[in-house]
C-alpha positions in Angstrom: -29.2 78.7 62.8 -29.4 75.7 60.6 -31.0 72.4 61.7 -28.6 69.5 62.1 -28.7 67.0 59.3 -29.9 63.5 60.2 -26.9 61.2 59.6 -28.7 57.8 59.9 -31.6 56.7 57.7 -34.6 54.9 59.1 -33.9 51.2 59.0 -36.0 49.6 56.3 -36.5 46.2 54.7 -33.9 46.9 52.0 -31.2 47.8 54.7 -32.2 44.6 56.6 -31.9 42.5 53.4 -28.5 44.0 52.4 -27.2 43.4 56.0 -28.4 39.9 56.2 -26.9 39.1 52.8 -23.5 40.6 53.7 -23.4 38.5 56.9 -24.5 35.3 55.2 -22.0 35.6 52.4 -19.0 36.8 54.5 -16.1 34.3 54.6 -13.6 36.8 55.9 -13.8 40.0 58.0 -11.8 42.5 59.9 -11.9 41.8 63.7 -11.4 44.7 66.0 -10.2 44.1 69.6 -8.4 46.0 72.4 -4.8 44.9 72.7 -4.2 43.8 76.4 -0.6 45.1 76.4 -1.2 48.6 75.1 -5.0 49.1 75.6 -5.0 50.3 72.0 -7.3 49.1 69.2 -6.0 46.4 67.0 -7.6 45.0 63.8 -6.9 41.7 62.1 -8.4 39.7 59.3 -10.2 36.5 60.4 -12.2 33.8 58.7 -15.9 34.2 59.3 -18.7 31.6 59.1 -22.2 31.5 60.5 -23.8 29.0 62.8 -27.2 27.5 62.2 -29.1 30.6 63.3 -26.9 33.0 61.3 -24.7 34.2 64.2 -21.1 34.8 63.0 -18.4 32.5 64.2 -14.7 32.4 63.7 -12.0 29.8 64.1 -8.9 31.3 65.7 -5.7 30.0 67.3 -5.2 30.6 71.0 -1.6 31.6 70.1 -2.7 34.7 68.2 -2.6 38.2 69.7 -6.3 38.8 68.9 -7.4 35.6 70.8 -5.4 36.8 73.8 -7.1 40.2 73.5 -10.5 38.5 73.5 -9.6 36.5 76.6 -9.0 39.8 78.4 -11.9 41.7 76.9 -14.5 39.8 74.9 -16.0 43.0 73.4 -15.1 43.2 69.7 -16.2 44.4 66.3 -16.4 42.7 63.0 -16.4 44.4 59.6 -17.7 42.4 56.6 -18.3 43.3 53.0 -15.7 43.5 50.3 -15.3 46.1 47.6 -16.7 45.2 44.2 -14.6 44.7 41.1 -15.2 48.3 39.8 -15.7 51.8 41.1 -14.7 53.5 44.3 -14.4 50.9 47.2 -16.4 53.2 49.4 -19.6 52.9 47.3 -19.9 49.2 48.1 -21.9 48.2 51.2 -20.2 47.0 54.4 -21.6 46.0 57.8 -19.9 46.6 61.1 -21.1 44.4 64.0 -20.5 45.1 67.6 -20.1 41.8 69.4 -19.3 39.8 72.4 -17.1 36.8 71.7 -18.1 33.6 73.5 -16.7 30.1 73.2 -18.7 27.8 70.9 -18.6 24.0 70.6 -16.0 23.4 67.9 -17.1 19.8 67.3 -20.8 20.7 66.8 -20.0 23.4 64.3 -17.4 21.4 62.4 -19.6 20.2 59.5 -21.2 23.6 58.9 -18.0 25.6 59.2 -16.0 23.3 56.9 -18.8 23.5 54.3 -18.2 27.3 54.4 -14.4 27.0 54.6 -13.2 23.7 53.0 -9.5 24.6 53.2 -9.8 24.8 57.0 -9.9 21.0 57.1 -6.1 21.2 57.1 -6.0 22.9 60.6 -9.5 22.7 62.1 -8.5 19.9 64.5 -5.3 21.5 65.7 -5.4 21.7 69.5 -4.7 25.4 69.7 -7.7 26.3 67.5 -10.9 27.3 69.1 -14.3 28.3 67.8 -15.8 31.6 69.0 -19.4 32.8 68.5 -19.6 36.5 67.9 -22.9 37.4 69.6 -24.1 40.6 67.9 -25.2 43.4 70.2 -25.6 46.1 67.6 -24.9 46.6 63.9 -24.2 49.5 61.5 -24.7 49.3 57.8 -22.9 51.6 55.4 -24.7 51.0 52.2 -22.6 53.4 50.2 -22.4 57.2 50.3 -25.3 58.7 52.3 -26.8 55.3 53.2 -26.1 54.7 56.9 -28.3 52.6 59.1 -28.2 51.4 62.7 -29.5 47.8 63.1 -30.4 45.5 66.0 -29.8 41.7 66.2 -33.4 41.2 65.4 -32.9 43.2 62.1 -30.3 40.6 61.2 -32.7 37.8 62.3 -30.3 36.7 65.0 -32.8 36.6 67.9 
C-alpha cells in the first residue's frame, strides 16, 4: 500500500513573505459568503484595503446582497492575488483568507482607505456604505502548482 502524499508544505519564511505581500498589495478580492435566502455559497468582487496593522478591510453598501449575508453570518472568505500578464493563471500565487467580518470605524479608516482607493472618494461618505474589518482566523496560500501552505494570522503578522 502506498503512503499518502503530503499535500501541504511546511510553512516557511518565503511563504510568509509571499502571503504578506499579496495581502498588502491587494486592492480587490473575491469575497465568499453564505446567501441567507438559499444557504448556498455566493462570491462577489469587493474592494480591499488594509488597516494600520495590516488587517484587510472592505467598504460595502448595506444594500448589497453580500452585506446582508454578512449580517446573518459574519463568517466569510476572501481570495486575493491576480494572475500575471503571462502564462497559465494557475501558476500565479493567491491567498485565501478565512475571516470573521466585524464593523470598523469608517471615519477613523477614511484617510488610509482613500490613500489605497482614491476613486472611492466619490461614494465613501454615502450613508449606506459601511466599513468592515475582515479578522483573519486562518489562511491558505497557493503559491502555484505544488506550493500549498496553511498559515495563521501570526504568519501574516496580524496578531
